[in-house]
TORDO-171729 format. One record per residue: residue in one letter; chain; x, y, z of N, C-alpha, C in turn. Coordinates in steps of 0.2 Angstrom, whole numbers, always signed. Example, Ala and Ser with C-alpha at 12.3 -4.5 7.8 and 13.67 -1.06 7.14 Angstrom:
BEGIN
BAZA residuo cadena  n_c1  n_c2  n_c3 ca_c1 ca_c2 ca_c3  c_c1  c_c2  c_c3
BAZA       A      A   +66   -28   +39   +62   -22   +39   +66   -16   +39
BAZA       S      A   +64   -11   +35   +68    -5   +36   +64    +0   +39
// end
This chain:
BEGIN
BAZA residuo cadena  n_c1  n_c2  n_c3 ca_c1 ca_c2 ca_c3  c_c1  c_c2  c_c3
BAZA       M      A   -13   +57   -31   -18   +54   -27   -17   +47   -26
BAZA       L      A   -19   +44   -20   -17   +37   -19   -22   +33   -22
BAZA       G      A   -19   +27   -25   -23   +22   -29   -27   +18   -24
BAZA       S      A   -32   +14   -27   -36   +10   -24   -32    +4   -21
BAZA       G      A   -26    +2   -23   -22    -3   -21   -18    -2   -15
BAZA       S      A   -17    +5   -13   -12    +7    -8   -15    +4    -1
BAZA       P      A   -10    +4    +4   -12    +2   +10   -17    +7   +14
BAZA       F      A   -17   +13   +11   -21   +19   +14   -28   +17   +13
BAZA       N      A   -30   +15    +8   -37   +14    +6   -41    +9   +11
BAZA       P      A   -38    +3   +13   -42    -1   +18   -42    +2   +25
BAZA       A      A   -36    +5   +26   -35    +8   +33   -40   +14   +34
BAZA       S      A   -41   +18   +29   -46   +24   +29   -53   +21   +29
BAZA       S      A   -54   +16   +26   -61   +13   +26   -63   +10   +33
BAZA       E      A   -58    +7   +36   -59    +4   +43   -60   +10   +48
BAZA       V      A   -56   +15   +47   -57   +21   +52   -64   +24   +51
BAZA       T      A   -66   +25   +45   -73   +27   +43   -78   +23   +46
BAZA       R      A   -77   +16   +45   -82   +12   +48   -83   +12   +56
BAZA       L      A   -77   +13   +59   -77   +13   +66   -80   +19   +69
BAZA       I      A   -79   +25   +65   -82   +31   +67   -89   +31   +67
BAZA       V      A   -92   +28   +61   -99   +27   +60  -102   +23   +66
BAZA       Q      A   -99   +17   +67  -101   +13   +73  -101   +16   +79
BAZA       L      A   -96   +20   +81   -96   +24   +87  -101   +29   +88
BAZA       K      A  -103   +32   +82  -108   +37   +83  -115   +34   +84
BAZA       R      A  -116   +28   +81  -122   +24   +82  -123   +22   +89
BAZA       E      A  -117   +19   +92  -118   +17   +99  -119   +23  +104
BAZA       L      A  -116   +28  +102  -117   +34  +107  -124   +37  +106
BAZA       S      A  -127   +37  +100  -134   +39  +100  -139   +34  +103
BAZA       K      A  -137   +28  +103  -142   +23  +106  -142   +23  +114
BAZA       S      A  -136   +25  +117  -136   +25  +124  -141   +30  +127
BAZA       E      A  -144   +28  +132  -149   +33  +135  -146   +38  +140
BAZA       T      A  -141   +36  +143  -138   +41  +148  -132   +45  +144
BAZA       P      A  -132   +51  +145  -127   +55  +142  -120   +53  +144
BAZA       V      A  -115   +54  +140  -108   +52  +141  -104   +59  +143
BAZA       Y      A  -101   +59  +149   -97   +65  +151   -90   +63  +152
BAZA       S      A   -86   +67  +151   -79   +65  +152   -77   +67  +159
BAZA       A      A   -80   +71  +163   -79   +73  +170   -85   +77  +172
BAZA       S      A   -85   +76  +179   -91   +80  +182   -89   +87  +182
BAZA       P      A   -94   +92  +182   -93   +99  +182   -90  +101  +189
BAZA       R      A   -85  +106  +189   -82  +108  +195   -86  +113  +198
BAZA       K      A   -86  +113  +205   -90  +119  +208   -85  +125  +209
BAZA       L      A   -88  +131  +208   -85  +137  +209   -84  +139  +216
BAZA       I      A   -78  +141  +218   -77  +143  +225   -76  +150  +225
BAZA       P      A   -80  +154  +228   -79  +161  +228   -73  +163  +232
BAZA       K      A   -69  +168  +230   -63  +170  +234   -66  +176  +238
BAZA       N      A   -63  +176  +244   -65  +181  +249   -61  +187  +248
BAZA       A      A   -64  +193  +248   -60  +199  +248   -58  +201  +255
BAZA       P      A   -53  +205  +256   -50  +206  +263   -55  +211  +266
BAZA       P      A   -55  +211  +273   -60  +215  +276   -59  +222  +274
BAZA       K      A   -65  +226  +275   -64  +233  +273   -59  +237  +278
BAZA       G      A   -56  +242  +275   -51  +245  +279   -44  +243  +277
BAZA       K      A   -43  +237  +275   -36  +235  +273   -35  +236  +266
BAZA       D      A   -30  +240  +264   -29  +241  +257   -24  +237  +254
BAZA       E      A   -20  +233  +258   -15  +229  +256   -17  +222  +254
BAZA       W      A   -15  +220  +248   -17  +213  +245   -11  +209  +246
BAZA       E      A   -11  +203  +247    -6  +198  +247    -5  +195  +241
BAZA       T      A    +1  +194  +238    +2  +191  +232    +6  +185  +233
BAZA       F      A    +5  +180  +229    +9  +174  +230   +12  +172  +224
// end
């Protein structure tokens, strides 16, 4: 196990502190945070009745 004097210990503490700070800031924001707007679904049209052939690309 890593000792308390290793460089990992302060780095790990700093990462933990920043994660807690980020969670607090996000919970305080009134507007939700989204990475991107939802995409609209576009229906695909079927070929007219009577045509049995489908085109593939």
